[in-house]
C-alpha positions as CSV (number, residue, x, y, z in Angstrom):
1,M,86.3,102.4,129.3
2,P,82.7,101.1,129.6
3,E,81.9,97.4,129.0
4,R,82.1,96.7,125.3
5,I,79.7,93.8,124.7
6,A,76.9,93.6,122.1
7,T,74.4,91.0,120.9
8,V,72.8,91.4,117.4
9,S,70.3,89.2,115.7
10,R,69.5,89.1,112.0
11,D,66.4,87.2,110.9
12,T,65.6,86.9,107.2
13,S,63.9,84.3,104.9
14,E,67.4,83.0,104.1
15,T,69.2,83.1,107.5
16,Q,68.7,83.4,111.2
17,I,71.9,84.6,112.9
18,T,72.7,85.9,116.4
19,V,76.2,87.2,117.2
20,T,77.4,88.1,120.7
21,I,80.9,89.8,121.1
22,N,83.0,91.0,123.9
23,L,85.8,93.3,122.6
24,D,87.7,92.9,125.8
25,G,87.5,89.2,126.1
26,Q,90.0,86.3,126.2
27,G,89.6,84.9,122.7
28,R,86.8,82.4,123.5
29,F,84.9,81.1,120.5
30,N,81.7,79.2,120.2
31,A,79.9,78.6,116.9
32,E,78.6,76.1,114.5
33,T,77.6,77.9,111.4
34,G,77.1,74.8,109.3
35,V,80.1,75.9,107.2
36,P,83.1,74.1,108.9
37,F,85.9,76.1,107.2
38,L,84.2,79.4,108.1
39,D,84.0,78.2,111.7
40,H,87.8,77.6,111.6
41,M,88.4,81.1,110.3
42,L,86.0,82.8,112.8
43,D,87.9,81.0,115.5
44,Q,91.1,82.8,114.3
45,I,89.4,86.2,114.6
46,A,88.4,85.4,118.2
47,R,91.7,83.9,119.2
48,H,94.1,86.4,117.7
49,G,91.8,89.4,118.3
50,L,91.2,88.4,122.0
51,I,87.5,88.9,121.3
52,D,85.0,86.6,122.8
53,L,82.7,85.5,120.0
54,D,79.5,83.5,120.1
55,I,77.6,82.8,116.9
56,E,74.3,81.0,116.3
57,A,73.6,80.6,112.6
58,K,71.0,78.7,110.6
59,G,71.0,79.3,106.9
60,D,69.7,77.9,103.6
61,L,72.8,75.7,103.1
62,H,70.8,73.3,100.9
63,I,71.1,76.1,98.3
64,D,74.7,77.0,99.0
65,D,76.8,78.8,101.6
66,H,76.5,82.3,100.1
67,H,73.7,83.7,102.2
68,T,75.1,82.3,105.5
69,V,78.6,83.5,105.0
70,E,77.5,87.0,103.9
71,D,75.0,87.4,106.6
72,I,77.4,86.3,109.3
73,G,79.7,89.1,108.0
74,I,76.8,91.6,108.2
75,T,75.8,90.6,111.7
76,L,79.3,90.5,113.0
77,G,79.8,94.0,111.6
78,Q,76.6,95.3,113.3
79,A,77.8,93.8,116.6
80,F,81.2,95.5,116.3
81,D,79.5,98.8,115.5
82,R,77.3,98.5,118.5
83,A,80.0,97.3,120.9
84,I,82.7,99.9,119.9
85,G,80.4,102.8,121.0
86,D,81.5,106.4,120.2
87,K,85.2,105.3,119.7
88,R,86.6,107.7,122.3
89,G,89.9,106.5,123.6
90,I,90.6,103.7,121.1
91,R,93.6,103.4,118.9
92,R,91.3,103.5,115.8
93,Y,93.9,102.1,113.4
94,G,95.2,98.5,113.4
95,H,97.5,96.5,111.1
96,A,99.1,93.1,111.1
97,Y,101.3,90.9,108.9
98,V,100.9,87.2,109.4
99,P,102.8,84.4,107.8
100,L,101.9,80.7,107.6
101,D,104.6,78.6,105.9
102,E,104.8,80.0,102.3
103,A,101.9,82.4,102.7
104,L,102.0,86.0,103.9
105,S,99.1,88.4,104.3
106,R,98.7,92.0,105.5
107,V,95.5,93.5,106.9
108,V,95.0,97.2,107.8
109,I,91.8,98.6,109.4
110,D,90.5,102.0,110.3
111,F,87.4,102.4,112.5
112,S,86.7,105.5,110.4
113,G,82.9,105.4,110.2
114,R,83.2,105.1,106.5
115,P,82.7,101.7,104.9
116,G,85.4,100.7,102.4
117,L,87.0,97.4,101.3
118,A,90.1,97.0,99.2
119,M,90.8,93.2,98.9
120,D,93.7,92.0,96.7
121,V,93.7,88.2,97.1
122,D,94.3,85.7,94.2
123,F,93.3,82.4,95.8
124,T,95.1,79.5,94.2
125,R,92.0,77.3,94.4
126,A,88.3,78.0,93.8
127,S,87.2,76.3,97.0
128,I,88.6,75.2,100.3
129,G,86.8,72.1,101.4
130,R,83.3,72.9,100.1
131,L,83.6,76.7,100.8
132,D,83.8,78.8,97.6
133,T,86.8,81.2,98.1
134,Q,84.7,84.0,96.4
135,L,82.6,84.1,99.6
136,F,85.4,85.6,101.6
137,Q,84.9,88.8,99.7
138,E,81.2,88.7,100.5
139,F,82.0,88.1,104.2
140,F,84.4,91.1,104.5
141,Q,82.1,93.4,102.4
142,G,79.2,92.6,104.7
143,F,81.5,93.3,107.7
144,V,82.8,96.7,106.5
145,N,79.4,97.9,105.4
146,H,77.9,97.4,108.8
147,A,80.9,97.9,111.1
148,R,81.6,101.1,109.2
149,V,85.3,100.5,108.8
150,T,87.9,100.9,106.1
151,L,89.6,97.6,105.5
152,H,92.6,96.7,103.3
153,I,93.4,93.0,102.8
154,D,96.4,91.9,100.8
155,N,97.7,88.4,100.3
156,L,101.3,89.1,99.5
157,K,102.3,85.6,98.7
158,G,101.1,82.0,99.0
159,S,100.5,78.9,96.9
160,N,98.2,77.0,99.4
161,A,94.7,78.4,99.5
162,H,94.1,77.2,103.1
163,H,97.3,79.0,104.2
164,Q,96.2,82.1,102.2
165,A,92.8,82.2,104.0
166,E,94.3,81.5,107.4
167,T,96.9,84.2,107.2
168,I,94.1,86.7,106.2
169,F,91.8,85.8,109.1
170,K,94.7,85.7,111.7
171,A,95.9,89.1,110.5
172,F,92.3,90.5,110.5
173,G,92.0,89.4,114.2
174,R,95.3,91.0,115.1
175,A,94.5,94.2,113.3
176,L,91.1,94.3,115.1
177,R,92.8,93.8,118.4
178,M,95.1,96.7,117.8
179,A,92.4,99.1,116.5
180,V,89.9,98.6,119.3
181,E,92.4,98.7,122.2
182,A,92.2,101.6,124.6
183,D,95.0,104.0,124.0
184,P,96.1,105.4,127.4
185,R,97.5,108.5,125.8
186,M,94.1,109.3,124.3
187,A,92.5,109.3,127.7
188,G,88.9,109.2,126.4
189,Q,89.5,111.6,123.5
190,M,88.1,111.2,120.0
191,P,90.8,109.8,117.7
192,S,89.9,112.3,114.9
193,T,90.4,116.0,114.3
194,K,86.8,116.1,113.2
195,G,85.6,115.5,116.7
196,S,83.5,112.4,115.8
197,L,83.7,109.2,113.8
């Protein structure tokens, strides 16, 4: 399988973001987005997905975190779409259940070429630190629209909002890892009866 590395930059009047990923990395993470809890969650994606992830982000945080969080999701999705290539030989589908104390989340992903997000999460708090929990939906919507994936996220139980979020992002990383892995039985074939994704 060819090297699966991509760098994507997004420059708007609201944010300036550069994302570099290596889908076949070791889980290294380097970023300071200005949104500390988001950094913690992005680290989960890298570590549990075994994806090397570098993010440089500057945003209009003096307004709020919305544009920065959403645009990181968009840019990360663009980087995935570029790095994954034509998808020959990958598993395509990935899923994971992850617990953390009382919380349990399930994430299922399909590198289908069709953007779609179904997110069923009832956060028990409106914010974690200063981060508005509504912004997780914006992050994942930006990601799926630009990675062109179908993504289902379900928090099955949990009373602590930090635990809810952490199980989601860990499961997301694990599901990504499974989906982008080379499938030796596919031997470079397209994982679709349509012949393209």
